[in-house]
C-alpha positions as a Markdown table, in Angstrom:
| # | Residue | x | y | z |
|---|---|---|---|---|
| 1 | Asp | -105.0 | 20.3 | 47.4 |
| 2 | Asp | -105.8 | 21.9 | 44.0 |
| 3 | Val | -108.4 | 19.3 | 43.4 |
| 4 | Thr | -110.6 | 21.1 | 46.0 |
| 5 | His | -110.2 | 24.3 | 43.9 |
| 6 | Met | -111.0 | 22.9 | 40.5 |
| 7 | Lys | -113.7 | 25.6 | 40.0 |
| 8 | Asp | -110.8 | 28.2 | 40.0 |
| 9 | Phe | -109.5 | 26.3 | 36.9 |
| 10 | His | -112.8 | 26.2 | 35.1 |
| 11 | Ala | -113.1 | 22.5 | 35.8 |
| 12 | Gly | -115.5 | 22.4 | 38.8 |
| 13 | Ile | -117.9 | 20.1 | 37.0 |
| 14 | Tyr | -115.2 | 17.4 | 37.2 |
| 15 | Gln | -114.4 | 17.8 | 40.9 |
| 16 | Pro | -116.7 | 15.0 | 42.2 |
| 17 | Met | -115.2 | 12.6 | 39.7 |
| 18 | Phe | -111.6 | 13.5 | 40.5 |
| 19 | Glu | -112.3 | 13.1 | 44.2 |
| 20 | Arg | -113.6 | 9.6 | 43.5 |
| 21 | Ile | -111.0 | 8.3 | 41.1 |
| 22 | Thr | -107.7 | 10.1 | 41.9 |
| 23 | Arg | -105.1 | 9.2 | 44.4 |
| 24 | Lys | -103.5 | 12.1 | 46.2 |
| 25 | Val | -99.7 | 12.2 | 46.4 |
| 26 | Ala | -97.5 | 14.5 | 48.4 |
| 27 | Asp | -95.0 | 15.2 | 45.6 |
| 28 | Met | -95.9 | 14.6 | 41.9 |
| 29 | Ala | -92.3 | 14.8 | 40.7 |
| 30 | Glu | -91.2 | 12.2 | 43.2 |
| 31 | Glu | -94.2 | 10.0 | 42.3 |
| 32 | Ala | -93.4 | 10.2 | 38.6 |
| 33 | Arg | -89.9 | 8.9 | 39.3 |
| 34 | His | -91.4 | 5.6 | 40.4 |
| 35 | Leu | -93.7 | 5.1 | 37.3 |
| 36 | Thr | -92.6 | 3.1 | 34.3 |
| 37 | Ser | -94.9 | 5.2 | 32.0 |
| 38 | Ile | -97.4 | 8.1 | 32.1 |
| 39 | Gly | -100.3 | 7.7 | 29.7 |
| 40 | Lys | -101.5 | 11.3 | 29.7 |
| 41 | Val | -100.9 | 14.6 | 31.4 |
| 42 | Asn | -103.5 | 17.3 | 31.8 |
| 43 | Ile | -102.7 | 20.7 | 33.0 |
| 44 | Tyr | -105.5 | 23.0 | 34.1 |
| 45 | Phe | -105.1 | 26.8 | 34.0 |
| 46 | Arg | -106.9 | 29.7 | 35.4 |
| 47 | Ser | -107.1 | 31.4 | 32.0 |
| 48 | Ser | -107.0 | 30.5 | 28.3 |
| 49 | Glu | -104.1 | 33.0 | 27.9 |
| 50 | Asp | -102.0 | 31.0 | 30.4 |
| 51 | Cys | -103.0 | 27.8 | 28.7 |
| 52 | His | -101.9 | 29.0 | 25.2 |
| 53 | Ala | -98.7 | 30.5 | 26.6 |
| 54 | Cys | -97.8 | 27.2 | 28.1 |
| 55 | Tyr | -98.6 | 25.4 | 24.9 |
| 56 | Glu | -96.3 | 27.8 | 23.0 |
| 57 | Glu | -93.4 | 26.9 | 25.4 |
| 58 | Leu | -94.0 | 23.1 | 25.3 |
| 59 | Arg | -95.0 | 22.6 | 21.7 |
| 60 | Ile | -91.4 | 21.8 | 20.6 |
| 61 | Leu | -91.5 | 18.7 | 22.7 |
| 62 | Pro | -92.1 | 15.3 | 21.0 |
| 63 | Leu | -95.7 | 15.1 | 22.3 |
| 64 | Ser | -99.2 | 15.1 | 21.0 |
| 65 | Phe | -101.2 | 18.1 | 22.3 |
| 66 | Ala | -104.9 | 18.9 | 22.5 |
| 67 | Met | -106.9 | 21.6 | 24.2 |
| 68 | Pro | -110.1 | 19.8 | 25.0 |
| 69 | Glu | -111.3 | 22.9 | 26.9 |
| 70 | Glu | -110.2 | 26.5 | 26.8 |
| 71 | Thr | -108.1 | 26.2 | 29.9 |
| 72 | Thr | -106.9 | 22.6 | 29.7 |
| 73 | Leu | -103.7 | 21.4 | 27.9 |
| 74 | Glu | -103.6 | 17.7 | 27.3 |
| 75 | Met | -100.4 | 15.9 | 26.5 |
| 76 | Thr | -99.8 | 12.3 | 25.3 |
| 77 | Ala | -96.9 | 10.5 | 23.7 |
| 78 | Gln | -96.2 | 11.7 | 20.1 |
| 79 | Gly | -98.7 | 10.2 | 17.7 |
| 80 | Val | -101.0 | 8.9 | 20.5 |
| 81 | Thr | -104.5 | 10.2 | 20.0 |
| 82 | Lys | -108.0 | 8.9 | 20.2 |
| 83 | Gly | -107.7 | 8.5 | 16.4 |
| 84 | Ser | -104.6 | 6.5 | 16.5 |
| 85 | Gly | -106.1 | 4.3 | 19.3 |
| 86 | Leu | -109.2 | 3.6 | 17.3 |
| 87 | Lys | -107.1 | 2.9 | 14.2 |
| 88 | Ala | -105.0 | 0.4 | 16.2 |
| 89 | Leu | -108.2 | -1.3 | 17.5 |
| 90 | Ala | -109.8 | -1.4 | 14.0 |
| 91 | Asp | -106.6 | -2.8 | 12.5 |
| 92 | Tyr | -106.4 | -5.5 | 15.2 |
| 93 | Leu | -110.0 | -6.5 | 14.6 |
| 94 | His | -109.6 | -6.2 | 10.8 |
| 95 | Ile | -112.2 | -3.5 | 10.4 |
| 96 | Pro | -111.7 | -0.8 | 7.8 |
| 97 | Met | -111.8 | 2.7 | 9.4 |
| 98 | Ala | -114.6 | 3.5 | 6.9 |
| 99 | Gln | -116.8 | 1.1 | 8.9 |
| 100 | Thr | -116.2 | 2.8 | 12.3 |
| 101 | Val | -118.1 | 5.5 | 14.1 |
| 102 | Gly | -116.5 | 8.1 | 16.3 |
| 103 | Ile | -118.4 | 10.2 | 18.8 |
| 104 | Gly | -116.8 | 13.3 | 20.3 |
| 105 | Asp | -117.0 | 16.9 | 21.5 |
| 106 | Ser | -113.7 | 18.6 | 21.7 |
| 107 | Asp | -110.2 | 19.2 | 20.4 |
| 108 | Asn | -108.9 | 15.8 | 21.6 |
| 109 | Asp | -111.5 | 14.0 | 19.4 |
| 110 | Arg | -110.5 | 15.7 | 16.1 |
| 111 | Ala | -108.2 | 13.1 | 14.7 |
| 112 | Met | -110.6 | 10.3 | 15.5 |
| 113 | Leu | -113.6 | 12.2 | 14.0 |
| 114 | His | -111.5 | 12.9 | 10.9 |
| 115 | Asp | -110.5 | 9.2 | 10.4 |
| 116 | Val | -113.8 | 7.4 | 11.0 |
| 117 | Gly | -116.4 | 6.4 | 8.5 |
| 118 | Leu | -119.2 | 8.2 | 10.4 |
| 119 | Ser | -118.4 | 11.1 | 12.7 |
| 120 | Val | -120.9 | 12.3 | 15.3 |
| 121 | Ala | -120.6 | 15.4 | 17.4 |
| 122 | Met | -122.1 | 15.7 | 20.8 |
| 123 | Gly | -124.6 | 18.6 | 21.2 |
| 124 | Asn | -122.2 | 20.3 | 23.6 |
| 125 | Ala | -119.3 | 20.0 | 21.1 |
| 126 | Gln | -117.2 | 23.0 | 20.2 |
| 127 | Ala | -118.5 | 24.7 | 17.1 |
| 128 | Asp | -115.6 | 23.8 | 14.9 |
| 129 | Val | -115.9 | 20.1 | 16.0 |
| 130 | Lys | -119.6 | 20.1 | 15.0 |
| 131 | Ala | -118.6 | 21.6 | 11.6 |
| 132 | Gln | -116.4 | 18.6 | 10.8 |
| 133 | Cys | -118.9 | 15.9 | 11.7 |
| 134 | Asp | -121.5 | 14.0 | 9.7 |
| 135 | Leu | -124.1 | 14.1 | 12.5 |
| 136 | Ile | -124.9 | 16.1 | 15.6 |
| 137 | Thr | -126.6 | 14.3 | 18.5 |
| 138 | Glu | -127.8 | 15.5 | 22.0 |
| 139 | Asp | -125.4 | 16.7 | 24.6 |
| 140 | Asn | -123.6 | 14.8 | 27.3 |
| 141 | Asp | -126.4 | 15.6 | 29.8 |
| 142 | His | -129.2 | 14.3 | 27.5 |
| 143 | Asn | -127.9 | 10.8 | 26.5 |
| 144 | Gly | -126.3 | 12.0 | 23.2 |
| 145 | Val | -124.3 | 8.8 | 22.8 |
| 146 | Gly | -127.4 | 6.7 | 23.3 |
| 147 | Glu | -129.3 | 8.8 | 20.8 |
| 148 | Ala | -126.5 | 8.4 | 18.2 |
| 149 | Ile | -126.4 | 4.6 | 18.7 |
| 150 | Arg | -130.1 | 4.3 | 18.3 |
| 151 | Leu | -130.1 | 6.5 | 15.2 |
| 152 | Ile | -127.3 | 4.4 | 13.7 |
| 153 | Phe | -128.9 | 1.1 | 14.4 |
| 154 | Asn | -132.4 | 2.2 | 13.4 |
| 155 | Asn | -130.9 | 3.2 | 10.0 |
| 156 | Leu | -128.6 | 0.2 | 9.6 |
| 157 | Gln | -129.1 | -2.5 | 7.1 |
| 158 | Leu | -126.5 | -5.2 | 6.9 |
| 159 | Asn | -126.4 | -8.2 | 4.6 |
| 160 | Ile | -124.2 | -10.8 | 6.4 |
| 161 | Asn | -123.0 | -14.2 | 5.2 |
| 162 | Val | -122.5 | -16.7 | 8.0 |
| 163 | Gly | -121.5 | -20.2 | 7.2 |
| 164 | Gly | -122.6 | -19.9 | 3.6 |
| 165 | Lys | -126.0 | -18.5 | 4.6 |
| 166 | Asp | -127.1 | -14.9 | 3.9 |
| 167 | Phe | -128.9 | -13.0 | 6.6 |
| 168 | Leu | -130.4 | -9.5 | 6.7 |
| 169 | Leu | -130.3 | -7.1 | 9.7 |
| 170 | Asp | -132.7 | -4.3 | 9.0 |
| 171 | Gly | -132.7 | -1.7 | 11.9 |
| 172 | Ala | -135.4 | 0.4 | 10.3 |
| 173 | Lys | -137.9 | -2.5 | 10.5 |
| 174 | Gly | -136.5 | -3.8 | 13.7 |
| 175 | Val | -136.1 | -7.1 | 11.9 |
| 176 | Ala | -133.2 | -9.5 | 12.1 |
| 177 | Ser | -133.3 | -12.7 | 10.1 |
| 178 | Ile | -130.3 | -13.9 | 12.1 |
| 179 | Pro | -130.9 | -16.8 | 14.5 |
| 180 | Leu | -130.2 | -15.7 | 18.1 |
| 181 | His | -127.5 | -18.4 | 18.6 |
| 182 | Thr | -125.5 | -17.2 | 15.6 |
| 183 | Thr | -122.2 | -15.4 | 16.3 |
| 184 | Phe | -120.4 | -13.7 | 13.5 |
| 185 | Ala | -116.7 | -12.9 | 13.5 |
| 186 | Gly | -115.6 | -9.9 | 11.6 |
| 187 | Ser | -118.9 | -8.1 | 11.6 |
| 188 | Leu | -118.6 | -5.3 | 14.1 |
| 189 | Leu | -119.8 | -1.7 | 14.3 |
| 190 | Ser | -117.2 | 0.0 | 16.5 |
| 191 | Leu | -118.6 | 2.8 | 18.6 |
| 192 | Ile | -115.8 | 4.4 | 20.6 |
| 193 | His | -116.1 | 7.4 | 22.9 |
| 194 | Ile | -113.1 | 7.8 | 25.2 |
């Protein structure tokens, strides 16, 4: 029933989403016994003091912790972060991290924003997250991710060799000398926002 009281935990903005995507269970501890894994646990608090006190109690556990909001404690398996997820994807696709872009707004984005080639903070990002980023875009409510993607592609110039032929993609001119039927493996700009 706490989902109906999310505003008490400073998370009222998420209530409609939670009501759509969550499945209510009678007993979380009992439910957890039937799961083979738990990807992430978020605990919502009524105050930042309670959140920080809980973190102090739990931080000795072998977990990764983030506080994406003042009253939210997020826990994942040790070493599992958005940054490690993007690194695994980039490695799988044989893309150097220097050629990736990360877009984020809070504490749980820090590792990713540190490791990418181009870091973009949302306009609603925490001040210290903005300070670590290369670019700042609009906020979540004003299509900040879309603005960042347009900015990147409008300033992108790629020289690509496909099948022994050189092609130029010039975003500033809106010109691509690549035939529409050409596909190119290994040339990918990764834009990840989780």
